[in-house]
C-alpha positions as a Markdown table, in Angstrom:
| # | Residue | x | y | z |
|---|---|---|---|---|
| 1 | Unk | 0.0 | 0.0 | 0.0 |
| 2 | Unk | 1.4 | 3.4 | -1.1 |
| 3 | Unk | -0.6 | 6.5 | -0.4 |
| 4 | Unk | 0.0 | 10.2 | -0.7 |
| 5 | Unk | -1.1 | 12.3 | 2.3 |
| 6 | Unk | -4.3 | 13.3 | 0.4 |
| 7 | Unk | -5.1 | 9.7 | -0.3 |
| 8 | Unk | -4.4 | 8.8 | 3.3 |
| 9 | Unk | -6.7 | 11.6 | 4.5 |
| 10 | Unk | -9.5 | 10.4 | 2.2 |
| 11 | Unk | -9.1 | 6.8 | 3.5 |
| 12 | Unk | -9.0 | 7.8 | 7.1 |
| 13 | Unk | -11.9 | 10.4 | 6.6 |
| 14 | Unk | -9.8 | 13.1 | 8.2 |
| 15 | Unk | -8.7 | 16.5 | 7.0 |
| 16 | Unk | -5.1 | 16.7 | 5.7 |
| 17 | Unk | -4.4 | 19.5 | 8.3 |
| 18 | Unk | -5.3 | 16.9 | 11.0 |
| 19 | Unk | -2.7 | 14.5 | 9.7 |
| 20 | Unk | -0.1 | 17.3 | 9.6 |
| 21 | Unk | -1.0 | 18.1 | 13.2 |
| 22 | Unk | -0.6 | 14.4 | 14.1 |
| 23 | Unk | 2.9 | 14.6 | 12.5 |
| 24 | Unk | 3.9 | 17.7 | 14.5 |
| 25 | Unk | 2.6 | 16.0 | 17.7 |
| 26 | Unk | 4.5 | 12.7 | 16.8 |
| 27 | Unk | 1.3 | 10.7 | 16.9 |
| 28 | Unk | 1.8 | 9.6 | 13.3 |
| 29 | Unk | 5.2 | 8.2 | 12.1 |
| 30 | Unk | 6.8 | 10.1 | 9.2 |
| 31 | Unk | 6.3 | 8.8 | 5.7 |
| 32 | Unk | 8.9 | 7.2 | 3.5 |
| 33 | Unk | 10.4 | 9.7 | 1.1 |
| 34 | Unk | 10.2 | 9.1 | -2.7 |
| 35 | Unk | 12.0 | 12.2 | -3.9 |
| 36 | Unk | 10.0 | 15.1 | -2.8 |
| 37 | Unk | 6.9 | 13.0 | -2.1 |
| 38 | Unk | 6.0 | 11.4 | 1.2 |
| 39 | Unk | 4.6 | 7.9 | 0.8 |
| 40 | Unk | 2.3 | 6.3 | 3.5 |
| 41 | Unk | 1.6 | 2.7 | 4.0 |
| 42 | Unk | -0.5 | 0.2 | 5.9 |
| 43 | Unk | 1.2 | 1.0 | 9.3 |
| 44 | Unk | -0.1 | 4.6 | 8.9 |
| 45 | Unk | -3.6 | 3.5 | 8.2 |
| 46 | Unk | -3.5 | 1.2 | 11.2 |
| 47 | Unk | -2.1 | 3.9 | 13.5 |
| 48 | Unk | -4.9 | 6.3 | 12.5 |
| 49 | Unk | -7.5 | 3.6 | 13.2 |
| 50 | Unk | -5.9 | 3.0 | 16.6 |
| 51 | Unk | -6.0 | 6.7 | 17.4 |
| 52 | Unk | -9.6 | 6.9 | 16.4 |
| 53 | Unk | -10.5 | 3.9 | 18.7 |
| 54 | Unk | -8.7 | 5.4 | 21.6 |
| 55 | Unk | -10.5 | 8.7 | 21.1 |
| 56 | Unk | -13.8 | 6.9 | 21.1 |
| 57 | Unk | -12.8 | 5.3 | 24.4 |
| 58 | Unk | -12.4 | 8.7 | 25.8 |
| 59 | Unk | -8.6 | 9.2 | 25.7 |
| 60 | Unk | -7.3 | 12.7 | 25.2 |
| 61 | Unk | -4.7 | 13.3 | 22.5 |
| 62 | Unk | -2.2 | 13.9 | 25.2 |
| 63 | Unk | -3.0 | 10.5 | 26.7 |
| 64 | Unk | -2.8 | 8.8 | 23.3 |
| 65 | Unk | 0.6 | 10.4 | 22.7 |
| 66 | Unk | 1.9 | 9.0 | 25.9 |
| 67 | Unk | 0.4 | 5.5 | 25.2 |
| 68 | Unk | 1.8 | 5.4 | 21.7 |
| 69 | Unk | 5.2 | 6.6 | 22.9 |
| 70 | Unk | 5.2 | 3.7 | 25.4 |
| 71 | Unk | 4.1 | 1.3 | 22.7 |
| 72 | Unk | 6.9 | 2.4 | 20.3 |
| 73 | Unk | 9.4 | 2.0 | 23.2 |
| 74 | Unk | 8.4 | -1.7 | 23.5 |
| 75 | Unk | 5.5 | -1.8 | 26.0 |
| 76 | Unk | 2.7 | -4.1 | 25.2 |
| 77 | Unk | -0.3 | -1.9 | 24.4 |
| 78 | Unk | -3.0 | -4.3 | 25.4 |
| 79 | Unk | -1.4 | -4.7 | 28.9 |
| 80 | Unk | -0.8 | -0.9 | 29.0 |
| 81 | Unk | -4.4 | -0.1 | 28.3 |
| 82 | Unk | -5.9 | -3.0 | 30.3 |
| 83 | Unk | -8.5 | -3.4 | 27.5 |
| 84 | Unk | -8.8 | -7.2 | 28.0 |
| 85 | Unk | -8.7 | -7.0 | 31.8 |
| 86 | Unk | -12.1 | -5.5 | 32.6 |
| 87 | Unk | -14.7 | -2.9 | 31.5 |
| 88 | Unk | -12.6 | 0.1 | 32.5 |
| 89 | Unk | -10.0 | 1.0 | 30.0 |
| 90 | Unk | -8.0 | 3.0 | 32.5 |
| 91 | Unk | -8.0 | 0.3 | 35.2 |
| 92 | Unk | -4.9 | -1.8 | 35.7 |
| 93 | Unk | -4.5 | -5.5 | 36.5 |
| 94 | Unk | -3.1 | -5.8 | 40.0 |
| 95 | Unk | 0.4 | -7.2 | 40.0 |
| 96 | Unk | 1.5 | -10.0 | 42.4 |
| 97 | Unk | 5.3 | -9.7 | 42.8 |
| 98 | Unk | 7.9 | -11.2 | 45.0 |
| 99 | Unk | 10.2 | -9.2 | 47.3 |
| 100 | Unk | 13.2 | -10.1 | 45.1 |
| 101 | Unk | 11.3 | -9.0 | 41.9 |
| 102 | Unk | 10.3 | -5.8 | 43.7 |
| 103 | Unk | 13.8 | -4.9 | 44.5 |
| 104 | Unk | 14.9 | -5.6 | 40.9 |
| 105 | Unk | 12.4 | -2.9 | 39.8 |
| 106 | Unk | 13.4 | -0.5 | 42.6 |
| 107 | Unk | 16.9 | -1.4 | 43.7 |
| 108 | Unk | 16.9 | 1.3 | 46.4 |
| 109 | Unk | 13.9 | -0.4 | 48.1 |
| 110 | Unk | 15.1 | -1.2 | 51.6 |
| 111 | Unk | 13.0 | -2.9 | 54.3 |
| 112 | Unk | 12.2 | 0.5 | 55.8 |
| 113 | Unk | 11.2 | 1.7 | 52.3 |
| 114 | Unk | 9.0 | -1.3 | 51.8 |
| 115 | Unk | 7.2 | -0.5 | 55.1 |
| 116 | Unk | 6.8 | 3.1 | 53.9 |
| 117 | Unk | 5.3 | 1.7 | 50.6 |
| 118 | Unk | 2.8 | -0.4 | 52.5 |
| 119 | Unk | 1.8 | 2.6 | 54.7 |
| 120 | Unk | 1.5 | 4.7 | 51.5 |
| 121 | Unk | -0.9 | 2.2 | 50.0 |
| 122 | Unk | 1.4 | 1.3 | 47.1 |
| 123 | Unk | 2.1 | -2.3 | 48.4 |
| 124 | Unk | -0.1 | -4.8 | 50.1 |
| 125 | Unk | 1.8 | -7.6 | 51.9 |
| 126 | Unk | 0.9 | -11.2 | 51.0 |
| 127 | Unk | 2.2 | -14.6 | 52.0 |
| 128 | Unk | 5.9 | -15.7 | 51.8 |
| 129 | Unk | 7.5 | -12.3 | 50.9 |
| 130 | Unk | 5.0 | -11.5 | 48.1 |
| 131 | Unk | 3.3 | -8.3 | 47.6 |
| 132 | Unk | 0.2 | -7.0 | 45.7 |
| 133 | Unk | 0.7 | -3.8 | 43.7 |
| 134 | Unk | -2.7 | -2.4 | 42.9 |
| 135 | Unk | -1.2 | 0.2 | 40.5 |
| 136 | Unk | 1.8 | -1.0 | 38.6 |
| 137 | Unk | 1.9 | 2.4 | 37.0 |
| 138 | Unk | 2.6 | 4.0 | 40.4 |
| 139 | Unk | 5.3 | 1.5 | 41.1 |
| 140 | Unk | 6.9 | 2.4 | 37.7 |
| 141 | Unk | 6.6 | 6.1 | 38.7 |
| 142 | Unk | 8.5 | 5.4 | 41.9 |
| 143 | Unk | 11.2 | 3.5 | 40.1 |
| 144 | Unk | 11.6 | 6.3 | 37.5 |
| 145 | Unk | 12.1 | 8.8 | 40.3 |
| 146 | Unk | 14.6 | 6.7 | 42.1 |
| 147 | Unk | 16.6 | 6.0 | 39.0 |
| 148 | Unk | 16.7 | 9.7 | 38.3 |
| 149 | Unk | 18.2 | 10.4 | 41.7 |
| 150 | Unk | 15.1 | 11.5 | 43.6 |
| 151 | Unk | 15.2 | 10.2 | 47.2 |
| 152 | Unk | 13.0 | 7.2 | 47.6 |
| 153 | Unk | 11.3 | 8.6 | 50.7 |
| 154 | Unk | 10.2 | 11.6 | 48.7 |
| 155 | Unk | 8.7 | 9.5 | 46.0 |
| 156 | Unk | 6.8 | 7.4 | 48.5 |
| 157 | Unk | 5.6 | 10.5 | 50.4 |
| 158 | Unk | 4.1 | 11.7 | 47.1 |
| 159 | Unk | 2.3 | 8.4 | 46.6 |
| 160 | Unk | 1.0 | 8.6 | 50.2 |
| 161 | Unk | -0.4 | 12.0 | 49.5 |
| 162 | Unk | -2.0 | 10.8 | 46.2 |
| 163 | Unk | -3.7 | 7.8 | 47.9 |
| 164 | Unk | -5.0 | 10.0 | 50.7 |
| 165 | Unk | -6.5 | 12.4 | 48.2 |
| 166 | Unk | -8.0 | 9.7 | 46.1 |
| 167 | Unk | -9.5 | 8.1 | 49.2 |
| 168 | Unk | -11.1 | 11.3 | 50.2 |
| 169 | Unk | -12.4 | 11.8 | 46.6 |
| 170 | Unk | -13.8 | 8.2 | 46.6 |
| 171 | Unk | -15.6 | 8.8 | 49.9 |
| 172 | Unk | -17.2 | 12.0 | 48.5 |
| 173 | Unk | -18.3 | 10.3 | 45.3 |
| 174 | Unk | -19.7 | 7.3 | 47.1 |
| 175 | Unk | -21.8 | 9.6 | 49.3 |
| 176 | Unk | -23.2 | 11.3 | 46.2 |
| 177 | Unk | -24.0 | 8.0 | 44.6 |
| 178 | Unk | -25.7 | 6.4 | 47.6 |
| 179 | Unk | -27.5 | 9.5 | 48.8 |
| 180 | Unk | -28.5 | 11.4 | 45.6 |
| 181 | Unk | -28.1 | 9.2 | 42.5 |
| 182 | Unk | -29.1 | 5.7 | 43.6 |
| 183 | Unk | -32.5 | 6.6 | 45.2 |
| 184 | Unk | -34.2 | 8.1 | 42.2 |
| 185 | Unk | -32.9 | 5.3 | 40.0 |
| 186 | Unk | -34.1 | 2.7 | 42.4 |
| 187 | Unk | -37.5 | 4.3 | 42.6 |
| 188 | Unk | -38.1 | 3.5 | 38.9 |
| 189 | Unk | -37.9 | -0.2 | 39.6 |
| 190 | Unk | -35.4 | -0.8 | 36.8 |
| 191 | Unk | -32.7 | -2.8 | 38.5 |
| 192 | Unk | -30.5 | -2.9 | 35.4 |
| 193 | Unk | -30.4 | 0.8 | 34.8 |
| 194 | Unk | -28.2 | 1.6 | 37.8 |
| 195 | Unk | -25.9 | -1.3 | 37.0 |
| 196 | Unk | -25.6 | 0.0 | 33.4 |
| 197 | Unk | -24.8 | 3.5 | 34.5 |
| 198 | Unk | -22.2 | 2.4 | 37.0 |
| 199 | Unk | -20.6 | 0.2 | 34.4 |
| 200 | Unk | -20.3 | 3.2 | 32.0 |
| 201 | Unk | -19.2 | 5.6 | 34.8 |
| 202 | Unk | -16.4 | 3.2 | 35.8 |
| 203 | Unk | -14.8 | 4.1 | 32.5 |
| 204 | Unk | -15.8 | 7.8 | 32.4 |
| 205 | Unk | -15.0 | 8.8 | 36.0 |
| 206 | Unk | -11.3 | 7.6 | 35.9 |
| 207 | Unk | -10.8 | 9.2 | 32.5 |
| 208 | Unk | -12.3 | 12.5 | 33.7 |
| 209 | Unk | -10.3 | 12.4 | 36.9 |
| 210 | Unk | -7.1 | 11.8 | 34.9 |
| 211 | Unk | -7.8 | 14.6 | 32.4 |
| 212 | Unk | -8.6 | 17.2 | 35.1 |
| 213 | Unk | -5.7 | 16.1 | 37.3 |
| 214 | Unk | -3.3 | 16.5 | 34.4 |
| 215 | Unk | -4.5 | 20.1 | 33.8 |
| 216 | Unk | -4.6 | 21.0 | 37.5 |
| 217 | Unk | -1.2 | 19.4 | 38.2 |
| 218 | Unk | 0.5 | 21.4 | 35.4 |
| 219 | Unk | -1.0 | 24.6 | 36.6 |
| 220 | Unk | -0.2 | 23.9 | 40.3 |
| 221 | Unk | 3.4 | 23.0 | 39.5 |
| 222 | Unk | 3.9 | 26.3 | 37.7 |
| 223 | Unk | 2.3 | 28.2 | 40.5 |
| 224 | Unk | 4.1 | 26.5 | 43.3 |
| 225 | Unk | 7.5 | 26.6 | 41.5 |
| 226 | Unk | 7.3 | 30.4 | 40.9 |
| 227 | Unk | 10.5 | 31.9 | 42.3 |
| 228 | Unk | 11.9 | 28.5 | 43.4 |
| 229 | Unk | 15.4 | 27.5 | 42.1 |
| 230 | Unk | 14.0 | 24.7 | 39.9 |
| 231 | Unk | 11.0 | 26.8 | 38.8 |
| 232 | Unk | 12.4 | 27.9 | 35.4 |
| 233 | Unk | 13.5 | 24.3 | 34.5 |
| 234 | Unk | 10.0 | 23.1 | 35.4 |
| 235 | Unk | 8.4 | 25.8 | 33.3 |
| 236 | Unk | 10.5 | 24.8 | 30.3 |
| 237 | Unk | 9.9 | 21.1 | 30.8 |
| 238 | Unk | 6.1 | 21.5 | 31.2 |
| 239 | Unk | 6.0 | 23.7 | 28.0 |
| 240 | Unk | 7.8 | 21.0 | 26.0 |
| 241 | Unk | 5.5 | 18.1 | 27.0 |
| 242 | Unk | 2.3 | 20.1 | 26.8 |
| 243 | Unk | 0.2 | 19.0 | 23.8 |
| 244 | Unk | -1.6 | 22.4 | 23.5 |
| 245 | Unk | -4.3 | 21.4 | 21.0 |
| 246 | Unk | -8.0 | 20.7 | 21.0 |
| 247 | Unk | -10.1 | 18.5 | 18.7 |
| 248 | Unk | -13.7 | 18.7 | 17.6 |
| 249 | Unk | -16.2 | 15.9 | 16.8 |
| 250 | Unk | -15.0 | 15.7 | 13.2 |
| 251 | Unk | -11.4 | 15.0 | 14.3 |
| 252 | Unk | -10.1 | 18.4 | 13.3 |
| 253 | Unk | -7.2 | 19.6 | 15.5 |
| 254 | Unk | -6.6 | 23.2 | 16.4 |
| 255 | Unk | -3.8 | 24.8 | 18.4 |
| 256 | Unk | -4.8 | 26.2 | 21.7 |
| 257 | Unk | -4.2 | 29.9 | 22.3 |
| 258 | Unk | -2.0 | 30.7 | 25.3 |
């Protein structure tokens, strides 16, 4: 299969300017060059189809960019997405791991640090020096920080703050569901309606939380780092990883004004 960018846009039912934006965002691999003409193949068609499926699942372009970067780096996309593990695309399969395997992933993990990880909610002790990791992504985050030279205690303190905040959010949402949402639905006598809604919300709520948290975290980092020694480096780094675009229902991408 050899397509020009116009032919690819026609096949994908997307504007050419959207494909060019995908190139600039590194969502779409570059074409092969035949003189001055870029030639696209089946891998580009498949990549566009995958982007479309992820968008329909509720993933933002920023999230898709991160997922595809991890995939291109060798991660298994099915495992990364959790698409075969349950109804929630953002949910992860809990990881059962031995103490030795845990220390291979995070070499700086001492016995005291393991205790801190348990207290933070990152690790759940099991039998015979095994642990349950509810979020392998958070374990990878801790390992990344430790490899970069961040003190392990600081990384685990951050995880503890995150789990406390998520616990408080879960309590608030549960109160809303039990006290305000479930009663009117139960009054209709349709037992399946509440189950159907909760099944959809199990996908939509984590995606919404992830999107809002990403925005709020970037803004909070910039505000908190103002005037601090690392503030300028943070500003530059955040600016480089920021996607800075919006998309409409037709798939057209536009740059956000800042």
